[in-house]
C-alpha positions as CSV (number, residue, x, y, z in Angstrom):
1,M,-33.6,139.8,9.1
2,A,-33.7,142.0,12.3
3,F,-30.6,140.3,13.9
4,T,-27.6,142.1,14.6
5,V,-25.8,140.2,17.2
6,Q,-22.7,138.2,16.6
7,L,-23.0,134.7,17.6
8,D,-19.6,133.7,18.6
9,K,-19.7,136.1,21.4
10,F,-22.2,134.2,23.1
11,R,-20.4,130.7,23.0
12,F,-18.7,130.2,26.2
13,A,-16.0,128.0,27.8
14,D,-16.7,124.6,29.2
15,D,-16.8,125.7,32.8
16,L,-19.7,128.2,32.0
17,R,-21.5,125.7,29.5
18,K,-22.4,123.5,32.3
19,A,-24.5,126.0,34.0
20,I,-27.1,125.4,31.1
21,A,-26.4,122.1,29.6
22,G,-29.5,119.8,29.0
23,K,-31.6,122.6,30.6
24,R,-35.1,123.3,29.4
25,V,-35.1,127.0,29.6
26,L,-37.9,129.8,29.3
27,I,-37.1,133.2,29.0
28,T,-39.5,136.0,29.2
29,G,-38.8,139.3,27.6
30,A,-36.5,137.5,24.8
31,G,-37.6,138.8,21.5
32,K,-36.2,142.3,21.0
33,D,-32.9,142.3,19.1
34,G,-30.0,143.6,20.9
35,G,-31.8,143.0,24.4
36,L,-30.8,141.3,27.7
37,G,-33.5,138.6,27.2
38,Q,-32.3,137.9,23.6
39,A,-28.7,137.7,25.1
40,F,-30.0,135.0,27.8
41,A,-31.6,133.0,25.0
42,L,-28.4,133.1,23.0
43,A,-26.5,132.0,26.0
44,A,-28.8,129.2,26.6
45,G,-29.2,127.9,23.2
46,L,-25.5,128.0,21.9
47,N,-24.3,126.3,25.0
48,G,-26.1,123.1,25.3
49,A,-29.8,123.7,26.5
50,K,-32.2,121.0,25.5
51,A,-34.9,123.7,24.8
52,V,-35.4,127.2,24.6
53,G,-38.6,129.0,24.8
54,V,-38.1,132.7,23.4
55,H,-41.1,134.9,24.8
56,F,-42.1,138.0,23.6
57,H,-45.1,140.4,23.3
58,Q,-45.0,143.3,20.8
59,S,-41.5,142.3,19.5
60,Y,-42.6,139.5,17.5
61,A,-40.4,140.2,14.3
62,D,-37.3,140.2,16.4
63,G,-38.6,137.3,18.3
64,F,-39.2,134.9,15.4
65,D,-35.7,136.0,13.8
66,L,-34.1,134.9,17.1
67,V,-35.8,131.7,17.1
68,Q,-34.7,130.8,13.5
69,V,-31.2,132.0,14.1
70,L,-31.3,129.5,17.0
71,R,-32.8,126.9,14.9
72,N,-30.1,127.3,12.4
73,S,-27.6,126.8,14.9
74,G,-29.2,123.5,15.7
75,V,-31.0,124.5,18.8
76,E,-34.6,123.2,19.6
77,A,-36.1,126.8,20.2
78,F,-39.6,127.9,20.0
79,P,-41.6,131.1,20.0
80,V,-44.0,132.0,22.9
81,Q,-46.2,135.1,22.4
82,A,-48.1,136.4,25.4
83,D,-48.6,139.5,27.6
84,V,-47.4,138.5,30.8
85,T,-49.9,141.2,32.4
86,N,-52.8,139.4,30.6
87,L,-53.5,136.2,32.7
88,G,-55.7,134.5,30.3
89,D,-53.3,135.1,27.7
90,L,-50.6,133.6,29.5
91,W,-52.5,130.7,30.7
92,A,-53.0,129.7,27.2
93,T,-49.2,129.3,26.8
94,R,-49.2,126.6,29.4
95,S,-50.0,123.4,27.3
96,Y,-48.0,124.6,24.4
97,V,-44.8,125.4,26.3
98,I,-45.0,122.0,28.0
99,E,-45.6,120.0,24.6
100,Q,-42.8,122.1,23.0
101,M,-40.6,120.8,25.9
102,G,-41.4,117.2,25.2
103,G,-44.0,116.8,27.7
104,Q,-42.2,118.6,30.7
105,P,-42.4,122.0,32.0
106,P,-39.3,124.2,32.1
107,N,-36.7,123.5,34.7
108,L,-35.0,127.0,34.3
109,L,-37.2,130.2,34.3
110,I,-35.5,133.3,33.7
111,C,-38.0,136.3,34.4
112,N,-36.7,139.0,32.3
113,S,-39.5,141.1,31.0
114,G,-39.5,144.7,31.8
115,L,-39.7,148.2,30.8
116,T,-38.2,151.5,31.9
117,E,-39.3,155.0,32.0
118,K,-38.9,157.9,29.7
119,G,-38.3,159.9,32.9
120,Y,-39.9,162.5,34.6
121,S,-39.7,164.6,37.7
122,F,-41.3,162.4,40.3
123,G,-43.0,164.6,43.0
124,R,-41.9,168.1,41.5
125,A,-44.0,170.5,40.4
126,L,-43.8,171.6,36.6
127,R,-42.2,174.8,35.7
128,E,-44.4,177.9,35.1
129,I,-44.6,179.2,31.5
130,P,-44.5,182.9,31.4
131,E,-48.0,184.5,30.9
132,E,-49.6,181.0,30.5
133,P,-53.4,181.4,31.5
134,L,-54.3,179.6,34.8
135,A,-56.6,177.3,33.1
136,M,-54.2,176.4,30.5
137,R,-51.5,175.7,33.5
138,R,-54.0,173.4,35.1
139,A,-54.9,171.5,32.1
140,R,-51.1,170.8,31.1
141,V,-50.1,169.9,34.9
142,R,-53.2,167.4,34.9
143,Q,-52.3,165.8,31.6
144,H,-48.5,165.4,32.7
145,F,-49.6,163.9,36.0
146,I,-51.8,161.2,34.3
147,D,-49.2,160.6,31.3
148,N,-46.1,160.0,33.9
149,L,-48.2,157.7,36.2
150,Q,-49.7,155.6,33.4
151,E,-46.0,155.3,32.2
152,S,-45.1,154.0,35.5
153,R,-48.3,151.8,36.0
154,L,-47.2,150.0,32.8
155,V,-43.7,149.5,34.3
156,L,-45.1,148.1,37.5
157,D,-47.6,145.8,35.6
158,T,-45.0,144.2,33.6
159,K,-42.3,143.6,36.3
160,I,-44.2,142.7,39.3
161,D,-47.5,141.3,37.8
162,G,-45.7,139.4,35.2
163,F,-43.0,137.9,37.5
164,L,-45.7,137.0,40.1
165,A,-47.8,135.2,37.2
166,M,-45.1,133.3,35.7
167,T,-43.9,132.1,39.3
168,H,-47.4,131.0,40.1
169,L,-47.8,129.5,36.8
170,W,-44.6,127.4,36.4
171,A,-43.7,126.7,40.1
172,G,-47.2,125.2,40.2
173,E,-46.3,122.9,37.2
174,A,-43.0,121.9,38.6
175,V,-44.8,120.7,42.0
176,Y,-47.4,119.0,40.1
177,H,-44.8,117.0,37.9
178,K,-42.4,116.8,40.7
179,E,-39.8,118.2,38.4
180,P,-37.2,120.6,39.9
181,L,-37.3,124.1,38.8
182,Q,-34.7,126.9,39.0
183,L,-36.2,130.5,38.9
184,V,-34.3,133.5,38.1
185,Y,-35.5,137.1,38.7
186,V,-33.7,139.9,36.7
187,S,-33.6,143.2,38.7
188,S,-31.7,146.0,38.7
189,R,-28.9,148.0,41.0
190,Q,-31.5,150.8,40.8
191,A,-33.6,148.7,43.2
192,I,-31.2,149.3,46.1
193,D,-29.5,152.6,44.6
194,P,-32.4,154.4,42.9
195,G,-31.5,156.7,40.2
196,V,-33.6,159.9,39.3
197,S,-36.7,160.3,37.2
198,V,-37.6,156.8,37.0
199,P,-39.6,155.9,40.4
200,G,-41.8,153.0,38.7
201,Y,-38.6,151.4,37.5
202,A,-36.8,151.5,40.7
203,I,-40.0,150.5,42.9
204,S,-40.8,147.6,40.5
205,N,-37.1,146.3,40.7
206,W,-37.6,146.6,44.6
207,G,-40.5,144.6,44.7
208,V,-38.9,141.8,42.6
209,L,-36.3,141.1,45.5
210,Q,-39.0,139.7,47.9
211,L,-40.4,137.1,45.5
212,P,-37.7,134.3,46.4
213,R,-38.6,134.6,50.0
214,V,-42.5,135.0,49.4
215,L,-42.5,131.9,47.1
216,G,-40.2,129.9,49.6
217,V,-42.7,130.5,52.4
218,N,-45.7,129.9,50.4
219,L,-44.6,126.6,49.1
220,G,-43.6,125.1,52.4
221,Q,-42.6,121.3,52.1
222,N,-42.8,121.7,48.4
223,A,-40.1,124.1,48.2
224,K,-37.6,121.2,47.6
225,F,-39.0,121.2,43.9
226,V,-38.3,125.0,43.4
227,T,-35.3,127.1,43.9
228,A,-35.2,130.9,43.1
229,F,-32.8,133.9,43.4
230,C,-32.5,137.6,41.8
231,I,-29.8,139.1,40.0
232,L,-29.1,143.0,40.2
233,L,-27.8,144.2,37.1
234,P,-25.9,147.4,36.3
235,F,-26.3,149.5,33.2
236,V,-26.4,147.1,30.0
237,R,-26.3,148.6,26.4
238,T,-29.4,147.5,24.8
239,R,-32.2,149.6,22.8
240,M,-33.5,150.8,25.9
241,T,-30.4,152.3,27.1
242,D,-28.3,152.9,24.1
243,E,-29.2,156.6,24.0
244,Y,-27.3,157.0,27.6
245,A,-24.4,155.0,26.6
246,N,-22.0,158.1,26.4
247,N,-23.8,160.1,29.0
248,P,-21.8,159.3,32.4
249,K,-24.1,161.4,34.3
250,V,-26.6,158.9,34.1
251,F,-24.8,155.7,34.8
252,G,-21.3,156.9,35.6
253,R,-21.5,156.9,39.6
254,W,-22.2,152.9,39.2
255,Q,-19.5,151.9,36.3
256,P,-16.9,153.1,34.0
257,R,-18.9,152.0,30.9
258,M,-21.9,150.0,29.9
259,L,-21.8,146.2,29.8
260,E,-22.4,144.8,26.3
261,T,-25.2,142.2,26.5
262,D,-22.8,139.4,25.7
263,E,-20.7,140.5,28.7
264,A,-23.6,140.4,31.0
265,A,-24.7,136.7,29.6
266,S,-21.2,135.6,30.4
267,A,-21.6,136.7,33.8
268,F,-24.8,135.4,34.4
269,M,-23.6,132.0,33.5
270,Q,-20.6,132.4,35.8
271,L,-23.0,132.8,38.5
272,L,-25.5,130.2,37.0
273,A,-22.7,127.5,37.2
274,R,-22.8,127.8,40.9
275,P,-24.5,124.9,43.0
276,Q,-28.3,125.8,43.4
277,T,-28.3,125.3,47.0
278,E,-25.7,128.0,47.2
279,L,-27.8,130.3,44.9
280,D,-31.4,129.7,46.3
281,Q,-32.8,132.7,48.1
282,G,-29.9,134.9,47.1
283,L,-29.6,138.3,45.8
284,F,-26.9,138.8,43.6
285,E,-25.3,142.1,42.6
286,L,-23.1,142.5,39.3
287,M,-20.2,144.8,39.7
288,V,-18.5,146.7,36.9
289,E,-14.9,148.1,38.4
290,G,-11.9,149.3,36.6
291,E,-11.3,151.7,33.4
292,A,-13.6,151.9,30.5
293,D,-11.1,149.9,28.5
294,D,-10.1,147.4,31.3
295,I,-13.0,146.6,33.3
296,R,-13.7,143.9,35.8
297,V,-17.0,142.2,36.6
298,N,-17.6,140.5,39.8
299,W,-20.7,139.2,41.7
300,K,-21.5,140.4,45.4
301,L,-24.1,139.0,47.8
302,V,-26.6,141.6,48.8
303,R,-28.1,141.1,52.3
304,I,-31.3,143.3,53.3
305,E,-31.9,142.9,57.0
306,M,-34.8,143.8,58.8
307,R,-34.3,145.2,62.2
308,E,-37.1,146.1,64.5
309,E,-36.4,148.5,67.3
310,S,-38.5,149.8,70.2
311,L,-39.6,153.3,70.7
312,V,-38.9,154.8,74.0
313,W,-42.2,156.9,73.9
314,S,-44.1,153.6,73.0
315,D,-42.2,151.1,75.8
316,G,-45.2,151.1,77.8
317,G,-47.6,150.2,75.4
318,T,-51.3,151.5,75.3
319,R,-53.7,149.9,77.9
320,R,-57.6,150.0,77.7
321,S,-59.9,149.1,80.1
């Protein structure tokens, strides 16, 4: 069994349990062992959720292991395999999820699916290789260009297209069933403070920040059925980030050490326990402060304000006869 997490770390006190008790929860990208989505699924299932949908795409072995672990703990858990960028695949999960949740849609959807990039020098020319023929250099630069942007495209598709599709699907079901839905979008601190070498990751996480507002505007009077907010997380130790855990050059400007997934899940439950009206349309950044062996985590509200200013040279406008 590919399951390495200690369950007791995800059993929280009553003041955090109230955030999830009785909820029908669907978490995207929850299959990978040691991942953030797995942590959210464990936090939900082990603290009183009524049902937990564990979504995965390629990580099916780990995903089924997680479902079995939750079921062994008395949780009504079920697997959901789908490619969030394949709309037909995603639509096919609709009736199955509702059936597994007793005939009702989820009332808590955590959009967590996401990838990161191996990293590349965005906007920089490749270094020359001494005595390399010009034709060989051209071929190498072309392939480097294509490989990098294909990597970024996959990151963008998974985060932006996937979150948009999940929102459209389940917000529509909430309105149809007249059942309240709370949406949580998992973004990154790199959305507002980009790191080097991961342009697709930074851009996709920035795009996610617009989803609560765009959804609220489009729902109009039906916005009473759906609330949404974003969380901007720091570096959390997962399989995707573990290789950087001891490299302060990568994450050191943000935090003294990486968070473990149970620490991130505990902080998330603290936020989720707040009234929905307080969270709706919010962008919440998780901060990690202190020393590596004595950290403090706290949430900050992020405000992104749009400001328009007149341009002196254009104040008169352009008149056409």
